[in-house]
N, C-alpha and C positions, 0 to 999 in steps of 0.2 A: 500477216495472222499468225503464219507458221511459227515465226521465233517466239511468239507467246507463252509461256509455260502450259503446260497440257492443264493442270489444275485450275488454272486462272482462266482458260479463254471463255468459258460459260460466262462467269463474271462481266468478264470485259464486254463482250457481245452485248449481254442485257444493259449494262450501264449505256453502253454506246447506242444502242436502238431506243431506249427511253429519253437520251440527250436528242436526237433526232425527230422522234414522233412528237416530244411534248415541248420542244425548243428550249429545254434547261440547259444551263452550263453543267458540265461533268467534270468530276473530281475521283479520277482511279488510280488505286494502287495495285499492281500486279508484276509478275515474274517473265523476265526474258531470256532465252537462252543465246548465248553470242560468244562466239569463239570456244565452245564446251564448258563456258562457266554461265552462273546463273547471277543475274542483276535484278536489284529490284528499282520499279520505274514508279513516277507519279506524274500524271498526266492530268493537268488541268487547262480548262477551256471552255467554248461554246461551238454551237453548231449555226453556220449561216443559211440564208434561205433566199430564194431570189422571190421576185413579185407576184409568183405564182404559188408560193410557199413549197415549191421544190428546194431540198437538199443540194447546196453549192459546196460548201468546204467547212472544214472545223480549222479554228483560229485558238492556238491555244501555248502551252509549254510543257515539254517534257523534260524531266527532270531525273538525273541518278540519283536515288536515295539509299544506295546498298548499306554504305557506312552508316546513314541514322538507323536502319531498322537492324544491323548488326550492332548496334549501341542500345538501342532499347532489346534485345534479347538477353545479351550480356545485363543488362541492368535488373533484367526480369530475374533471371538466374542468379544473380548477385542477390537481390532480396530474397529469394527464396533461400539461397545459403545460408543468409543471416538471421532467416524466420528459425529456421532449422537449428542454427548456431545456438540462438537465444533460449530456444525450448530444449536441447540439451545441456545449456547452463543453469537453467531454472529448476531442472530435474536434479543435476549436480549438487548444487546449492541445497537443495530440499533434502538429499539424500546424507550429505556431506553435515547437514547440521543436526540430523537426526543423529547419525553416527557420533557427533563429538558432544551432542547433549547429553546421551545416555550415559557415558563416565563420568560429566560433570556432575548429573544427579547424584551418583554418588558421592563425588567431594563435598557438595552444598549438605548430602544428608547425612553423612559423618563426622563431617566437621562441626555441623548444629548439635549432634549428640555428644560431641568430644566436649563442648564448651559448657555443658552442663554436668560434666564431671570437676573431680577435685583437681584443680589447675592453680598453678603460683601466676604471679601478675604478668611474669614474661611469657609464660605458656600461653595464656589468656589472650594477650597482644597478638602472638602468632597467631593463633587460631582465628582469631577477629578478622585480621588481615586476610588470612587465607579463604575464608568464608566470603569476605567482600569481593574479595579478586574472582571468585568463582562465579559470583552472582552478577558483576559486572560483566565476565564473559558470557554467561548464558543469556544477558540481555541482547548482546551483540548478536548472537546465534540466533536467538528469537526473531530479532529484525532483520536478518539476513532471512531466515524461512517465511516472514511475512511478506518482504519484497518478491521474492521467487513466486510466492501462491498469487501475488498480485498479479507479477508479471506473464505468469501461466495462466491466468484468468481463473483459478482456482479457489479464492477466497470467496467465500460465501457470510452474507448477512443473515444472523437468526435473530429475528424480531422478539419480542416480549415487551411485558408490563414495566416502564423505567421509572423511578421516581429521580426525576432531574435534579431536586432540591438536593435529596439524599447523593444523588451521586456526585455533585460537584461539591459537596461538602466531604465525602470521603477522599476525592481528588486532593483538597487542602490538605488534610491529614496526615496523609501520606507523606506530606513534605513539612511537617512540624519541626523535626528535627534537623532539617537543613536549614531553616528558613530561623531557628534560635541559633545555630551556629553560625551563621554570617549576618544574624542580627537584621535580616531583611523584614521590613511589616508586608506580611501576604494575607489580605483580606477579599472577601467575598461580595460582590454589588449583585443583587436581584432586583427584581419588581415586586411589589405585593401580591400581585392578581394574576401570578403564573397558574398556569394549568398543573397540576400537580404530578400527574401521572400523563405518560405517552407510550406510543409503541414505537419501538427501536429496538437497535442492537446493543446493548447497556456496554458490554465489554469494549468493543470496538470504539464505540463514542469515547469512553473512558480513556481507551489508549490514546484517543488524537490528544485528549486534555493534557494527559500526563506525560506526555513528548511536549506539548506547547510549555506548561508549567516547568518542567525539566529543563528546558532551555533558557527560559527566564530568568530561574534560580543560577543556572550555570553562567550565564553571560552578565548577572546583576552583581556588582561589588555592595552597593548600598543604595538606600531608598526604599521603595515598594513595588510589589507585585499584586496587581489586581484580576481577580477572575471573576467575570460578569457575564448574566444570561438575561436576556432581555426578548420579550415579546414582540416582534415586530409587525406583523399581522397575521389574521384569519382568510385564507382564500375559500374559494367556491367547493374544492373538494373536501370539506369539513377536514381541512388540515391545518395547522399553525407552524407559521414560519419564524423560528428562533434565531436569535443570534449569540451564538459564542465567542468569548472575547478573551486573552491573555495580553495585558499590557504591564510594562514593566518598564525601570527607570534603569537600564543597564547601558552597554556600548554601544548600541545601534549598530545598524547596516547602513551601507553606502548606497547609493541610489544604483552603479552599475552592477552591484552584486544582488540585487533585490530579486531576480529572476534565478539567478546562477544558483541560490541556496536550497530553491527545490529540487535539486537536481540529484540522484543517487549516487553516493558515495562523494558528494561533493561540500564543500563549507567555504565560509568567506574568502578567505585566503590561507596562505599555508602559513602564518603568525598565528591564525585562530587555530587551526589544527595542533602545532605544537603547544601553543598556553592552555587552551581549553580541552583537547581531545574530543574523544569521539570518533564514529564511523561515517557521520555526513548521512545517514540515513533517516533518520526521525521524520523530517518534514517531506521526505519523499513517500514514504509509508502513510503519513498522515493526507497528504491530495490524495493517494490511492486507496484509500479508505472512505474518504469523504466524496470520491469520484461515484464510488457503489451508494453515496446517499445522494447523488444527484447536487453535490456542492465542490466547494474547494477553497483553498485558504486564499485570504487576501493581507496585506502586508502593510502598515504605514510606519516609517521609520525615519530617526534623523540620528546622525553620527554625535555622539555623547548624552542624547537625550532620551534614547530610550526607544522600545519597539512596540508594537501591538499588532498581535497576530489576529483574526478576526474568520468567522463563518456562518453562512447563513444555511439553514437545514432546516426542511418540512419534517413534522410528525404528527402523527395522529394522535388526538388528546383521549385520555380514557376518564371519562367523568366519574367511574367507579372509585371509591375510596378503599384502601385496605393497608393495615398495620405491617402487613408482610409482603416489601417487594422482593422482586426475584433480581433487583440488583446486589442486595448485601449477599444473598445466596451466592451468587456467580462470582462476585467479587471476591468472598472467601475461599471459592474453588481457584481463582484465578492465582491467589499469592499463598495457596496450599494451608489455611488455616482450618483445621480439624475441630468441629465442633462433637462432643460425645456426651450425652447425659449421662450423669452420675449413676445412674440403675444399671445402665448397660455396661459398667465397668466391672460388674461382680458376675456378670453372665458366663457359663462357660459356652463355649459357641466353638464351630469349626469353620476357617475360613479357608478358601482357597487361593493360593497367591499363584500367578501365571504371568512369566516374562519371559523371554528370550536372552535376559542378560544376568548372571549370576549375583553380580554386585547389586542390581536392583532388588532382586528377590530376597539376597540376605538384609538388603537395607529396609525392605517391607516388612519383612519378620522381624527385624528390634524393633522398628514403628509400632507394629502392630502389638507385640507383646508388653510395650510401655504403657499403651493405653487400654489396650484389653488384655490383663495379665492372666487371667482365666481361657483365655483362648487357645485352640489347638490349631498350628498353622498347617495347611497341606501344601507343598509346593510342587509346582509343574511348570517344566521349562519347554 
């Protein structure tokens, strides 16, 4: 007993006494001091008794588990270090995304203003290319920021009244130009008796659908794309289960890569990355958002025949009808559309612009003067 580590003696004695008194098997892990070094021991066995119920002996196995304990401790340390590193990575990505996005807003804003000035055809082409490139870059930055938020557990859903039919129509309209360019037939399929309004985060739901439709267009050279919405069932919690689906007649996905494509920064293979581009974040972000809605993406695909991504999600229906849905106003905010009543343009009002970036303040000043020419700009950094 003297060889047992002082901190473990009480535990060993209690376990041993219990085994003798109750006739149970014992399974004890403890430390011993041998040759000035500490070893971990695992003792497993049982106590034997004579016909009078008196303790006779213990039969079992004693094993040195020092290396096993050390491995567990190393794994625990490695896990803590990995979690800390992942948190630092997420914070770094969030900070860098903000730092990069700030000057990009200036590039996009002033390129759009320049495109409205008198330019020759060559200049217009250059400015259009510059503006599109900046938009593509900020989309990637936003994806990285969303992914870092999801990994850090900082993304939150904001429930609001959403018109599902209007939402999917707006998703379709966003890609009308691309569909015309590629000559792809893009149509919506819905059921006649769908609940019109539900309670959900319209922006995040739309973000998922935009990612799925964007991928469908990217990987479809000819044929069709179908965005469908159907009511699956109504459950006891007064919520409805909906299925959103995006089906295409594109290149398809091989069986061995069906799980791989849902990983962050991953695409099906190197040739896909070279030919179609992209950062490989869209599907990972979609699954992260859907997980917050207690859902996840499902995939059916066949090489050369196309793919179908779908997800089932429950929303609480809202029976009240309204001509003004929050979806419309929020989508306008997402895409930077500014709706100003004509009567407001003549107002002589003072507007305070606050930002920590000179370029953003200058851009805001120019935009406000264009929209409200009689206004007075007060600047603060």
